[in-house]
N, C-alpha and C positions, 0 to 999 in steps of 0.2 A: 845501360840497361834500363828497360822500362819496368816500372812497378805495376803490379796487377791493379786494375781499376783506375789507373791514372790516364788522363787524356780522353780523346773522343773515341766512342765506340767500345770502351773498356767495360768490364763487368761492374765497375762501380756505378756507372750511370744506370745500368739495368737494375741493380739493387735499389738505388735511390728512387727510380721510377716505380718499381714494385712497391716500395714502402709508401709512396705517394698514393698509389691506387688503393692500398689497404687502408690508408688513413682517410681517403675520401669515402670509401665504403663504410668505414666505421662512423664517420660523421653523418652519412646518410642514414645509417641504422639508428644512430643516436637521435636524429630528428624524428624518425618514425616512432621510436620508443617514447620520446618526449611528448609527441602528440597523443599517443595512446594513454600515457600517464595523465595528461591534462584531461582527456575525455573521461577517464575513470574517476578523477577527482571531482569533476563537475557532476557526474552521475551519482557519486557518493553523497555529495552535498544535496542534490535533488532528492535522493532517497531519505536523507536525514530530515529535510524539510517536510516531506510527505508523511514520515513517521510522526513528527511532532503534530502535524495537522490531524492525523488519524487519532492520536492519543487524546488530543483536545476534544474531538468529536465523541470519542468513547466516554470520556469523563462527563460530557454534557448528557449523553444518552443514559449513563448510569444514574445521574441525578434525576433525570426525567422518569426513569423506571422506578426509582425510589419513591418519588412523589405519587406516581400512579399506583404503586403498591399500597401506599398509605391510604389513598382514596378508595381503592378496592377493598382494603381491610375494613374501613369504616362502613362501606356499603354492605359488605357481607355481615358485619355486626348488626346493622339495622334489619337486614332480612332475617337473621336468626331471632332477633327480638320480635319481629312480626310473627314468626312461626311459633314462638312460645305462647303467644296470646291466643285468644279465641278467634283470631282472624285467619285461621288456616285455609278456610274456603276462599277468602280474598287473595291469599298468596297463591293458591292453585290457579285461580282465574288469571292472576297477573303473569304467572309462568306460561300458561297456555297462550295468552295474548302475545308474549315475547316470542314463543316458538312460531306462532302464526305469522308474525311480522317478519321474522327471519326466513321462514319458508317462502313467503310472498316475494321478498327481496331476492332470494336465491332463484326463484322461478323467473322473476323479471330479468335478472342478469343472464340467466341461462338462455332465455329466448332471444336476447339481443344478439 
């Protein structure tokens, strides 16, 4: 008597070859998944590097804005001190001159 799956052409070879096909397909899918995971990992590392760079730039901008705010505060204080004195007429002339300069610059840029 022959046992099922024993010998040539039996169902045992069919099952073994089917298992081999599934195993090859799984290995192929594993490779695809492995490459996708590697790509995601490198993308995540790049994003982390970019975030660190952007945070550093924002910190530098924050310190620059703080120093500019201090400078503007001091300038506004000086302008207020000028307006308290009897030099109000001088302050008005200075403001008119500033508006004139900005208008000329705007007009010059607009014509370009």
